[in-house]
C-alpha positions in Angstrom: -26.3 -61.9 -35.0 -25.7 -58.7 -36.9 -29.2 -57.3 -36.0 -28.6 -58.0 -32.3 -25.3 -56.1 -32.2 -26.9 -53.1 -33.9 -29.8 -53.2 -31.5 -27.5 -53.3 -28.5 -25.9 -50.0 -29.5 -27.6 -46.7 -28.7 -29.4 -45.2 -31.7 -27.2 -42.6 -33.5 -29.1 -39.4 -33.8 -26.1 -37.5 -35.0 -22.4 -37.0 -34.1 -21.7 -34.8 -31.1 -19.7 -31.7 -31.8 -19.1 -30.2 -28.4 -19.4 -30.7 -24.6 -21.6 -28.3 -22.7 -21.9 -27.5 -19.0 -25.6 -27.6 -18.4 -25.8 -27.2 -14.6 -23.5 -25.5 -12.0 -21.6 -22.3 -11.7 -20.1 -22.8 -15.2 -23.4 -23.4 -17.0 -23.3 -22.3 -20.6 -19.6 -23.1 -21.1 -19.0 -25.2 -24.2 -15.8 -26.8 -25.7 -15.6 -28.2 -29.2 -14.9 -31.9 -29.2 -12.3 -31.3 -31.9 -10.0 -30.3 -28.9 -10.3 -33.8 -27.4 -9.0 -35.2 -25.2 -10.8 -32.7 -22.9 -9.6 -32.4 -19.3 -12.2 -31.2 -16.8 -11.2 -29.9 -13.4 -10.2 -26.9 -11.2 -6.7 -26.7 -12.7 -5.6 -23.9 -15.0 -4.6 -26.4 -17.6 -8.1 -27.9 -17.9 -10.1 -27.3 -21.1 -13.2 -26.9 -18.9 -12.2 -25.2 -15.6 -14.7 -25.8 -12.9 -15.4 -23.4 -10.1 -16.7 -26.3 -7.9 -15.4 -27.3 -4.5 -16.2 -30.9 -5.2 -14.0 -31.0 -8.3 -10.3 -32.1 -8.3 -7.6 -30.2 -10.2 -7.6 -32.8 -12.9 -10.9 -34.5 -12.3 -12.0 -36.2 -15.5 -11.3 -36.5 -19.2 -13.5 -36.9 -22.2 -11.8 -38.7 -25.2 -12.7 -40.5 -28.3 -11.8 -44.0 -29.5 -13.0 -44.7 -33.1 -16.5 -43.2 -33.3 -17.2 -43.7 -29.6 -16.9 -41.0 -26.9 -15.7 -41.9 -23.3 -15.5 -40.2 -20.0 -12.8 -41.3 -17.5 -12.3 -40.3 -13.9 -8.7 -39.3 -13.3 -8.5 -40.5 -9.7 -10.6 -37.7 -8.3 -11.5 -37.5 -4.6 -15.3 -37.1 -5.0 -15.8 -39.2 -8.2 -17.4 -38.8 -11.6 -21.0 -39.9 -12.1 -23.2 -40.9 -15.0 -26.6 -40.3 -13.6 -26.3 -41.6 -10.0 -23.7 -44.2 -10.8 -20.0 -43.5 -9.9 -17.7 -44.7 -12.7 -14.4 -46.4 -12.0 -13.2 -47.0 -15.6 -13.5 -45.3 -19.0 -17.3 -45.3 -19.7 -19.0 -44.8 -23.1 -21.2 -41.7 -23.4 -23.4 -40.5 -26.2 -25.5 -37.4 -27.1 -27.3 -36.1 -24.0 -25.7 -38.5 -21.4 -25.4 -36.5 -18.2 -21.9 -36.6 -16.6 -21.8 -35.2 -13.0 -18.7 -33.8 -11.3 -19.6 -32.3 -7.9 -22.4 -29.8 -8.5 -21.6 -29.6 -12.3 -23.4 -31.5 -15.0 -22.0 -31.8 -18.6 -23.2 -33.5 -21.7 -22.3 -34.1 -25.3 -24.3 -32.0 -27.7 -24.4 -31.4 -31.5 
């Protein structure tokens, strides 16, 4: 049983240290994960402020629980996506998982 549980988890290739905007008008912006929880949106209080018409003021949040990172939609109008799947509850993410908010793509990096 122990082997199956380990195999079900994504392989750990290192611990992420920051979230990076990879696509969109804010490409190149990074925020250290030490500032978690990280709010993403158009609002001035967001850690990552998006210049994206499809983003809400407080659109999504990246947070940690134990050693697992999660992205959570904060009731946005246009949704938060992992790949092409719209999420509706806190969803685990790992290094390189692409999170899309409007025309913006973010991912955890080390």
